[in-house]
RODO-2510 file (C-alpha; in nm, 4 decimals, decimal comma):
residues 435
     n   res          X          Y          Z
     1     m   -11,0633   -12,1636   -10,5422
     2     i   -10,7783   -12,3085   -10,3364
     3     k   -10,7194   -12,0979   -10,0256
     4     n   -10,5628   -12,3444    -9,7812
     5     l   -10,3014   -12,6111    -9,8524
     6     v   -10,1968   -12,8455    -9,5718
     7     i    -9,8944   -13,0746    -9,6015
     8     v    -9,8612   -13,3653    -9,3596
     9     g    -9,4874   -13,4291    -9,3217
    10     g    -9,1809   -13,2052    -9,3246
    11     g    -8,9161   -13,4141    -9,4990
    12     v    -8,7673   -13,3597    -9,8443
    13     a    -9,0991   -13,4260   -10,0195
    14     g    -9,2997   -13,2019    -9,7855
    15     i    -9,0577   -12,9083    -9,8035
    16     n    -9,0276   -12,9396   -10,1821
    17     a    -9,4053   -12,9449   -10,2076
    18     a    -9,4403   -12,6318    -9,9937
    19     l    -9,1783   -12,4308   -10,1818
    20     s    -9,3122   -12,5410   -10,5216
    21     a    -9,6654   -12,4500   -10,4179
    22     r    -9,5536   -12,1078   -10,3004
    23     n    -9,3626   -12,0482   -10,6226
    24     s    -9,6794   -12,1297   -10,8185
    25     n    -9,9282   -11,9470   -10,5978
    26     k    -9,8357   -11,6428   -10,3877
    27     e   -10,1746   -11,6154   -10,2157
    28     v   -10,2568   -11,9634   -10,0854
    29     v   -10,2081   -12,0295    -9,7123
    30     i    -9,9542   -12,3130    -9,6756
    31     t    -9,9154   -12,5123    -9,3526
    32     i    -9,6740   -12,7990    -9,2855
    33     i    -9,7522   -13,0383    -8,9992
    34     s    -9,4373   -13,2141    -8,8758
    35     l    -9,3186   -13,3760    -8,5538
    36     e    -8,9554   -13,2878    -8,6316
    37     y    -8,7668   -13,0040    -8,7956
    38     p    -8,6928   -13,0760    -9,1611
    39     y    -8,3529   -13,2456    -9,1898
    40     r    -8,1439   -13,4519    -9,4306
    41     k    -8,2209   -13,8138    -9,3483
    42     p    -7,9165   -13,9530    -9,5379
    43     s    -7,6928   -13,7640    -9,2928
    44     l    -7,8118   -13,9606    -8,9877
    45     p    -7,5205   -14,2128    -8,9985
    46     s    -7,2706   -13,9239    -8,9843
    47     l    -7,4615   -13,7763    -8,6914
    48     i    -7,4449   -14,1084    -8,5056
    49     a    -7,0680   -14,1209    -8,5477
    50     g    -7,0304   -13,7668    -8,4142
    51     k    -6,8888   -13,6341    -8,7416
    52     i    -7,1559   -13,3623    -8,7643
    53     d    -7,4050   -13,1900    -8,5340
    54     v    -7,7819   -13,1621    -8,5593
    55     k    -7,7572   -12,8069    -8,6945
    56     d    -7,5542   -12,9394    -8,9884
    57     i    -7,8351   -13,1605    -9,1183
    58     l    -8,1292   -12,9210    -9,0918
    59     i    -8,2813   -12,8329    -9,4290
    60     y    -8,4701   -12,5191    -9,3280
    61     q    -8,5284   -12,3425    -9,0002
    62     d    -8,8853   -12,2203    -8,9484
    63     e    -8,7782   -11,8542    -8,9821
    64     l    -8,6451   -11,9222    -9,3321
    65     l    -8,9749   -12,0791    -9,4352
    66     s    -9,1558   -11,7874    -9,2741
    67     k    -8,9971   -11,5592    -9,5337
    68     e    -9,1871   -11,7601    -9,7931
    69     n    -9,5008   -11,7249    -9,5817
    70     i    -9,5067   -12,0990    -9,5083
    71     n    -9,6368   -12,2000    -9,1652
    72     l    -9,4244   -12,4764    -9,0122
    73     r    -9,6026   -12,6444    -8,7181
    74     i    -9,3245   -12,8371    -8,5428
    75     g    -9,4159   -13,0897    -8,2734
    76     w    -9,7654   -13,1396    -8,4132
    77     k    -9,9107   -13,4562    -8,5592
    78     c   -10,2265   -13,5344    -8,7520
    79     e   -10,4597   -13,7616    -8,5559
    80     k   -10,7640   -13,7752    -8,7787
    81     i   -10,8999   -13,6439    -9,1083
    82     n   -11,2626   -13,5630    -9,1896
    83     g   -11,2797   -13,5902    -9,5656
    84     e   -11,6294   -13,4477    -9,5967
    85     k   -11,5551   -13,1402    -9,3855
    86     r   -11,2058   -13,1065    -9,5405
    87     e   -11,0623   -13,0838    -9,1917
    88     l   -10,7702   -13,2323    -8,9969
    89     i   -10,7532   -13,2837    -8,6228
    90     i   -10,3973   -13,2103    -8,5124
    91     s   -10,2407   -13,2414    -8,1684
    92     s    -9,9307   -13,1403    -7,9734
    93     n    -9,8892   -13,2598    -7,6143
    94     n   -10,2283   -13,1881    -7,4567
    95     r   -10,3454   -12,9424    -7,7217
    96     r   -10,5826   -13,0330    -8,0045
    97     e   -10,7231   -12,8213    -8,2838
    98     a   -10,9036   -12,8458    -8,6151
    99     l   -10,7326   -12,7310    -8,9329
   100     g   -10,9274   -12,6837    -9,2543
   101     f   -10,7909   -12,7468    -9,6030
   102     d   -10,8869   -12,7163    -9,9672
   103     s   -10,5928   -12,9288   -10,0859
   104     l   -10,4008   -13,1842    -9,8834
   105     i   -10,0615   -13,3445    -9,9497
   106     f    -9,9546   -13,6610    -9,7716
   107     a    -9,5758   -13,6456    -9,7336
   108     s    -9,5764   -13,8510    -9,4159
   109     g    -9,2919   -14,0804    -9,5203
   110     g    -9,2445   -14,4334    -9,4015
   111     v    -9,2048   -14,6273    -9,0816
   112     p    -8,9023   -14,8540    -9,0253
   113     i    -8,9535   -15,2268    -9,0518
   114     r    -8,8877   -15,4085    -8,7256
   115     p    -8,8362   -15,7771    -8,8105
   116     r    -9,0368   -16,0219    -8,6029
   117     i    -8,7410   -16,1467    -8,4060
   118     p    -8,7727   -16,2577    -8,0425
   119     g    -8,6060   -15,9897    -7,8293
   120     v    -8,6457   -15,7139    -8,0870
   121     n    -8,7985   -15,4857    -7,8245
   122     l    -8,5085   -15,5087    -7,5806
   123     e    -8,3245   -15,1906    -7,4856
   124     n    -8,0401   -15,0937    -7,7212
   125     v    -8,2122   -15,2438    -8,0260
   126     f    -8,2635   -14,9512    -8,2636
   127     t    -8,3965   -14,8588    -8,6010
   128     i    -8,2403   -14,5594    -8,7743
   129     w    -8,5146   -14,3606    -8,9407
   130     s    -8,5667   -14,0474    -8,7333
   131     l    -8,3556   -13,7794    -8,5722
   132     k    -8,4702   -13,9142    -8,2362
   133     d    -8,3392   -14,2619    -8,3283
   134     a    -8,0029   -14,1206    -8,4352
   135     l    -7,9534   -13,9163    -8,1200
   136     k    -8,0284   -14,2190    -7,9001
   137     i    -7,7806   -14,4349    -8,0920
   138     k    -7,5185   -14,1578    -8,0776
   139     q    -7,5453   -14,1536    -7,6995
   140     k    -7,5243   -14,5323    -7,6628
   141     i    -7,2494   -14,5849    -7,9203
   142     q    -6,9942   -14,4048    -7,7045
   143     r    -6,9889   -14,6956    -7,4583
   144     a    -7,0348   -14,9790    -7,7084
   145     k    -6,7628   -15,2270    -7,7968
   146     q    -6,9585   -15,4404    -8,0436
   147     v    -7,2447   -15,3498    -8,2794
   148     v    -7,4524   -15,5800    -8,4998
   149     i    -7,6211   -15,4254    -8,8034
   150     v    -7,9136   -15,6197    -8,9496
   151     g    -7,9453   -15,5519    -9,3227
   152     a    -7,6873   -15,4623    -9,5887
   153     g    -7,8708   -15,2024    -9,7916
   154     f    -7,7228   -14,8585    -9,8482
   155     v    -7,8249   -14,7411    -9,4994
   156     g    -7,6723   -15,0407    -9,3229
   157     l    -7,3496   -15,0083    -9,5218
   158     e    -7,3170   -14,6381    -9,4482
   159     v    -7,3792   -14,6885    -9,0761
   160     a    -7,1086   -14,9577    -9,0741
   161     e    -6,8641   -14,7283    -9,2551
   162     k    -6,9194   -14,4418    -9,0126
   163     l    -6,8826   -14,6696    -8,7086
   164     r    -6,5624   -14,8146    -8,8510
   165     k    -6,4190   -14,4634    -8,8824
   166     i    -6,4612   -14,4087    -8,5083
   167     g    -6,2811   -14,7310    -8,4222
   168     l    -6,5616   -14,9860    -8,3952
   169     k    -6,5673   -15,3102    -8,5950
   170     p    -6,9369   -15,3671    -8,6642
   171     l    -7,0812   -15,6953    -8,7878
   172     i    -7,3311   -15,6778    -9,0770
   173     v    -7,5815   -15,9618    -9,1137
   174     e    -7,7674   -15,9896    -9,4467
   175     k    -8,0190   -16,2692    -9,5056
   176     m    -7,9839   -16,2572    -9,8858
   177     p    -7,6889   -16,4310   -10,0588
   178     r    -7,5286   -16,0946   -10,1485
   179     i    -7,5622   -15,7259   -10,0675
   180     l    -7,7752   -15,4846   -10,2729
   181     w    -7,9099   -15,7873   -10,4602
   182     r    -8,2137   -15,6109   -10,6097
   183     l    -8,0175   -15,3126   -10,7384
   184     l    -7,6849   -15,4521   -10,8611
   185     e    -7,5711   -15,7461   -11,0701
   186     e    -7,3670   -16,0046   -10,8835
   187     d    -7,0152   -15,9005   -10,9862
   188     l    -7,0778   -15,5400   -10,8741
   189     s    -7,2183   -15,6635   -10,5414
   190     r    -6,9033   -15,8703   -10,4892
   191     i    -6,6786   -15,5704   -10,5549
   192     i    -6,8527   -15,3803   -10,2753
   193     e    -6,8445   -15,6818   -10,0421
   194     k    -6,4673   -15,7087   -10,0831
   195     r    -6,4363   -15,3370   -10,0174
   196     v    -6,6434   -15,3636    -9,6975
   197     e    -6,4271   -15,6451    -9,5626
   198     h    -6,1075   -15,4682    -9,6705
   199     f    -6,2024   -15,1847    -9,4335
   200     g    -6,2304   -15,4255    -9,1393
   201     v    -6,6066   -15,4762    -9,1274
   202     k    -6,7220   -15,8367    -9,0946
   203     l    -7,0005   -15,9249    -9,3382
   204     l    -7,2214   -16,2328    -9,3137
   205     t    -7,4436   -16,2879    -9,6192
   206     g    -7,7060   -16,5582    -9,6477
   207     r    -7,7358   -16,5543    -9,2687
   208     t    -8,0279   -16,4684    -9,0391
   209     v    -8,0589   -16,3172    -8,6924
   210     n    -8,3059   -16,5575    -8,5290
   211     e    -8,3168   -16,4129    -8,1773
   212     i    -8,1846   -16,1272    -7,9661
   213     y    -8,0925   -16,2135    -7,6091
   214     g    -8,0608   -15,9972    -7,2996
   215     n    -8,1872   -15,9211    -6,9520
   216     g    -8,3722   -15,5985    -7,0247
   217     s    -8,0945   -15,4813    -7,2567
   218     v    -7,9404   -15,6633    -7,5523
   219     e    -7,6418   -15,8856    -7,4692
   220     s    -7,6097   -16,1174    -7,7694
   221     v    -7,7722   -16,2369    -8,0908
   222     d    -7,8351   -16,5791    -8,2390
   223     i    -7,7197   -16,6001    -8,6020
   224     d    -7,8266   -16,9377    -8,7430
   225     g    -7,7389   -17,1101    -8,4155
   226     e    -7,4211   -16,9143    -8,3458
   227     k    -7,4388   -16,6895    -8,0392
   228     i    -7,2495   -16,3618    -8,0791
   229     k    -7,2080   -16,1008    -7,8060
   230     t    -7,3084   -15,7437    -7,8831
   231     d    -7,3889   -15,4192    -7,7029
   232     l    -7,6150   -15,2707    -7,9704
   233     v    -7,8297   -15,3966    -8,2571
   234     i    -7,9176   -15,1552    -8,5383
   235     l    -8,2013   -15,2649    -8,7678
   236     t    -8,1797   -15,1399    -9,1265
   237     a    -8,4368   -15,3676    -9,2876
   238     g    -8,6110   -15,0949    -9,4876
   239     v    -8,9338   -14,8995    -9,4503
   240     l    -9,3046   -14,9283    -9,5161
   241     p    -9,5153   -14,6237    -9,6123
   242     n    -9,7236   -14,4539    -9,3452
   243     v   -10,0668   -14,4862    -9,5093
   244     d   -10,3187   -14,5232    -9,2244
   245     l   -10,4545   -14,1660    -9,2366
   246     a   -10,4902   -14,1709    -9,6139
   247     k   -10,6645   -14,5062    -9,6010
   248     s   -10,9174   -14,3703    -9,3522
   249     i   -11,0569   -14,1204    -9,6071
   250     g   -11,0789   -14,3593    -9,9006
   251     v   -10,7436   -14,2931   -10,0669
   252     k   -10,6477   -14,5947   -10,2772
   253     i   -10,3503   -14,7977   -10,1545
   254     g   -10,1420   -15,0190   -10,3829
   255     k    -9,9227   -15,3075   -10,2664
   256     v    -9,7850   -15,0890    -9,9896
   257     g    -9,8103   -14,7164   -10,0693
   258     i   -10,0572   -14,4464   -10,1708
   259     l   -10,1198   -14,4726   -10,5449
   260     i   -10,0497   -14,1493   -10,7325
   261     n   -10,0501   -14,0593   -11,1002
   262     g    -9,8044   -13,8483   -11,2986
   263     r    -9,9411   -13,5356   -11,1299
   264     a    -9,8853   -13,6838   -10,7791
   265     k   -10,2647   -13,6921   -10,7407
   266     t   -10,4550   -13,9689   -10,5628
   267     n   -10,7980   -14,1040   -10,6511
   268     v   -10,9619   -13,8522   -10,4120
   269     e   -11,0184   -13,5001   -10,5421
   270     g   -10,7832   -13,2448   -10,3891
   271     i   -10,5662   -13,5092   -10,2221
   272     f   -10,2034   -13,5608   -10,3318
   273     a    -9,9088   -13,7646   -10,2035
   274     a    -9,5308   -13,7401   -10,2320
   275     g    -9,2136   -13,9077   -10,1113
   276     d    -9,1755   -14,2372    -9,9278
   277     v    -9,5488   -14,2656    -9,8617
   278     a    -9,6294   -14,2950   -10,2339
   279     e    -9,6358   -14,5807   -10,4826
   280     v    -9,5600   -14,4422   -10,8285
   281     p    -9,5978   -14,5457   -11,1951
   282     d    -9,2659   -14,6747   -11,3286
   283     f    -9,1452   -14,4791   -11,6342
   284     i    -9,0269   -14,7976   -11,8074
   285     s    -9,3033   -15,0530   -11,7454
   286     g    -9,5976   -14,8407   -11,6323
   287     n    -9,6397   -15,0701   -11,3303
   288     y    -9,6875   -14,9159   -10,9885
   289     l    -9,3720   -14,9532   -10,7798
   290     y    -9,2588   -14,8487   -10,4349
   291     m    -8,9273   -14,6641   -10,4746
   292     p    -8,8390   -14,4759   -10,1519
   293     v    -8,5410   -14,2756   -10,2812
   294     g    -8,4544   -13,9067   -10,2504
   295     s    -8,4749   -13,8263   -10,6230
   296     i    -8,8359   -13,9448   -10,6442
   297     a    -8,9234   -13,7756   -10,3131
   298     a    -8,8026   -13,4428   -10,4534
   299     q    -8,9797   -13,4928   -10,7865
   300     t    -9,3135   -13,6017   -10,6404
   301     g    -9,2909   -13,3183   -10,3878
   302     k    -9,2614   -13,0628   -10,6676
   303     l    -9,5466   -13,2188   -10,8647
   304     a    -9,7747   -13,2362   -10,5615
   305     g    -9,7002   -12,8783   -10,4583
   306     v    -9,7616   -12,7259   -10,8012
   307     n   -10,0758   -12,9257   -10,8754
   308     a   -10,2277   -12,8934   -10,5268
   309     v   -10,2589   -12,5168   -10,5855
   310     g   -10,4063   -12,5410   -10,9343
   311     g   -10,1061   -12,6205   -11,1580
   312     k   -10,0945   -12,8629   -11,4503
   313     l    -9,7497   -13,0203   -11,4110
   314     e    -9,7279   -13,3860   -11,5150
   315     v    -9,4717   -13,6569   -11,5924
   316     k    -9,5140   -13,9843   -11,7837
   317     g    -9,3669   -14,1923   -11,5059
   318     f    -9,0909   -14,2053   -11,2469
   319     l    -8,7382   -14,3351   -11,2882
   320     r    -8,5310   -14,4628   -10,9996
   321     v    -8,1952   -14,2832   -10,9875
   322     q    -7,9684   -14,3284   -10,6887
   323     i    -7,6068   -14,2344   -10,6221
   324     q    -7,4471   -14,3465   -10,2957
   325     k    -7,0969   -14,3472   -10,1558
   326     v    -6,9961   -14,6737    -9,9894
   327     f    -6,6539   -14,7278    -9,8306
   328     g    -6,4836   -14,4922   -10,0745
   329     l    -6,6698   -14,6191   -10,3808
   330     e    -6,9475   -14,4378   -10,5643
   331     v    -7,2395   -14,6607   -10,6584
   332     g    -7,4934   -14,5379   -10,9128
   333     v    -7,8125   -14,7061   -11,0309
   334     a    -8,0752   -14,5919   -11,2792
   335     g    -8,3873   -14,7736   -11,3937
   336     h    -8,4087   -15,1502   -11,3636
   337     s    -8,1718   -15,4287   -11,2699
   338     i    -8,2240   -15,7847   -11,3951
   339     e    -8,3997   -15,8623   -11,0665
   340     t    -8,6410   -15,5659   -11,0682
   341     a    -8,7107   -15,6192   -11,4407
   342     k    -8,8343   -15,9700   -11,3547
   343     e    -9,0695   -15,8208   -11,0971
   344     v    -9,2463   -15,6183   -11,3709
   345     n    -9,2392   -15,9050   -11,6242
   346     i    -8,9685   -15,7623   -11,8483
   347     k    -8,7293   -16,0138   -12,0021
   348     a    -8,3941   -15,8445   -11,9657
   349     k    -8,0259   -15,9069   -12,0162
   350     t    -7,7143   -15,7295   -11,9018
   351     v    -7,4210   -15,6010   -12,1060
   352     s    -7,0957   -15,5131   -11,9334
   353     i    -6,9225   -15,1963   -12,0503
   354     n    -6,5558   -15,2642   -12,1167
   355     f    -6,3976   -14,9245   -12,0554
   356     e    -6,0466   -15,0457   -12,1352
   357     k    -6,1550   -15,1794   -12,4757
   358     d    -6,4327   -14,9447   -12,5889
   359     f    -6,3080   -14,6179   -12,4411
   360     k    -5,9305   -14,6531   -12,4469
   361     g    -5,8008   -14,3098   -12,5433
   362     h    -6,1406   -14,1502   -12,4936
   363     i    -6,1229   -14,1249   -12,1167
   364     p    -5,7681   -14,0790   -11,9856
   365     i    -5,8667   -14,1250   -11,6222
   366     i    -6,0080   -14,4770   -11,6505
   367     e    -5,7045   -14,6236   -11,4754
   368     k    -5,7408   -14,3795   -11,1878
   369     f    -6,1104   -14,4370   -11,1130
   370     n    -6,1479   -14,7968   -11,2406
   371     p    -6,5209   -14,7820   -11,3280
   372     k    -6,7254   -15,1020   -11,3651
   373     m    -7,0589   -15,0692   -11,5425
   374     h    -7,3563   -15,2782   -11,6545
   375     i    -7,6288   -15,1749   -11,8981
   376     i    -7,9652   -15,3539   -11,8723
   377     l    -8,1540   -15,4155   -12,1984
   378     d    -8,5052   -15,5381   -12,2784
   379     e    -8,5982   -15,7806   -12,5594
   380     k    -8,5830   -15,4998   -12,8163
   381     e    -8,2292   -15,4093   -12,7066
   382     r    -8,3554   -15,0834   -12,5527
   383     v    -8,1730   -14,9486   -12,2493
   384     i    -8,3874   -14,9924   -11,9377
   385     g    -8,1238   -14,9650   -11,6662
   386     g    -7,7644   -14,9051   -11,5731
   387     q    -7,5308   -14,9652   -11,2795
   388     i    -7,1907   -14,8146   -11,2114
   389     v    -6,9293   -14,8673   -10,9410
   390     s    -6,6398   -14,6228   -10,9550
   391     v    -6,3968   -14,4499   -10,7245
   392     k    -6,5354   -14,1154   -10,8455
   393     y    -6,7810   -13,9441   -11,0801
   394     a    -7,0402   -14,2235   -11,0972
   395     s    -7,3094   -13,9634   -11,1672
   396     s    -7,1233   -13,8398   -11,4761
   397     y    -7,0971   -14,1931   -11,6171
   398     l    -7,4637   -14,2582   -11,5362
   399     y    -7,5958   -13,9432   -11,7045
   400     g    -7,5924   -14,0989   -12,0528
   401     v    -7,7789   -14,4049   -11,9237
   402     i    -8,0559   -14,1905   -11,7781
   403     e    -8,0947   -14,0063   -12,1085
   404     a    -8,0976   -14,3348   -12,3012
   405     i    -8,3763   -14,4707   -12,0800
   406     r    -8,5847   -14,1561   -12,1128
   407     r    -8,5414   -14,1481   -12,4921
   408     k    -8,5838   -14,5268   -12,5289
   409     l    -8,2546   -14,5709   -12,7131
   410     t    -8,1224   -14,9106   -12,8184
   411     f    -7,7868   -15,0201   -12,6837
   412     g    -7,6184   -14,9406   -13,0164
   413     e    -7,7664   -14,5900   -13,0241
   414     f    -7,6675   -14,5344   -12,6631
   415     l    -7,3098   -14,6477   -12,7232
   416     e    -7,2629   -14,4217   -13,0256
   417     e    -7,4023   -14,1186   -12,8432
   418     w    -7,1998   -14,1971   -12,5344
   419     k    -6,8790   -14,2191   -12,7337
   420     s    -6,9575   -13,8796   -12,8834
   421     f    -7,0203   -13,7456   -12,5363
   422     t    -6,6892   -13,8860   -12,4126
   423     s    -6,5017   -13,6910   -12,6780
   424     i    -6,5565   -13,3847   -12,4568
   425     f    -6,5999   -13,5808   -12,1331
   426     p    -6,2222   -13,6403   -12,0779
   427     s    -6,1237   -13,2738   -12,0894
   428     f    -6,4175   -13,1856   -11,8676
   429     i    -6,3193   -13,4414   -11,6030
   430     t    -5,9471   -13,3713   -11,6427
   431     n    -6,0057   -13,0067   -11,5562
   432     i    -6,1971   -13,1074   -11,2455
   433     v    -5,9570   -13,3621   -11,1035
   434     g    -5,6341   -13,2061   -11,2271
   435     t    -5,4960   -13,5153   -11,4017
***
């Protein structure tokens, strides 16, 4: 019988796990171990720019979780796990204590990648992955005149946008030939690049920061031999899962993350994992992939919570779905791109949706939102991915793609169903936007 559930990590996955566990089992004792209060990590760029306060990004205060009889241990961290005794050693400042468990969920997230660049440990070189990071940057940014952002993923782009809105003109350096190269086809990447530069942000693609210079604190960076002055460097080179504790008790690790099945269970009985710490089976290929996105964090959190207290919830695989706003454009991705399909040995091709030709008269607001869309197909013409860039309502356009992937529709089947959907789609959208 499961009496005690312990969750290591208080982010989206950890909180979702706790609430799902409580909804499934009213009697089990649930404890969350977390160094920080639960907060919305995607809101950190807005916090840096001073657009919002810390209270605006908190997910749950401990008193709200207390109403669900969930114990939130803030400021505590897990030092060691004894798998045989089913016991954690946790610490806070100079205090240490043992905490027993029947089921354990790793929701410990990831750690930011710090590229091996000379000078990377100088003062005013930051990653942006924790509330502590964001608050430090917020303090320093007030006196900064120039900021260099290393990496042009969604996080780097959003940081640049927020800094531009407060008057700074950040420089983004991306070592790959184009931004978001794994997620988007080239023409969609170029649309976003033009948008970034239109807003006054300088973007250098195919370039590398080779060294960071400074006397104690950063003063300049070397970009392929060109020395550029800067007051701050913000590293947004991605994350790696925090797997050391899990590894210590025999939990199987994949290429980078904790391997879980469709129940969010690991290879060790009673041990589950969720969120950015986990490597998950891809719905399309079945291959294990590391996909640190909010939608999968929420889904794996629910699965882990329900099953850790005796439930039988299971999925056949996990599908990457991501919607981001970048410099006034909405960018949506679902499933695979051509690049990620290659990585799982799927021969794929892309088909561009011509809204003007195929949906003229169906969607009266095409001209207003100017959507650009690609559908990714496998060798059998089945839909395995989709990408959309639009001024608004990217999620609405992407909905049909997600359904097509889940139902394994061919492109022809998808297009027919989507046209049927758009017969009611225009009036629905028209009512929303008032066109």
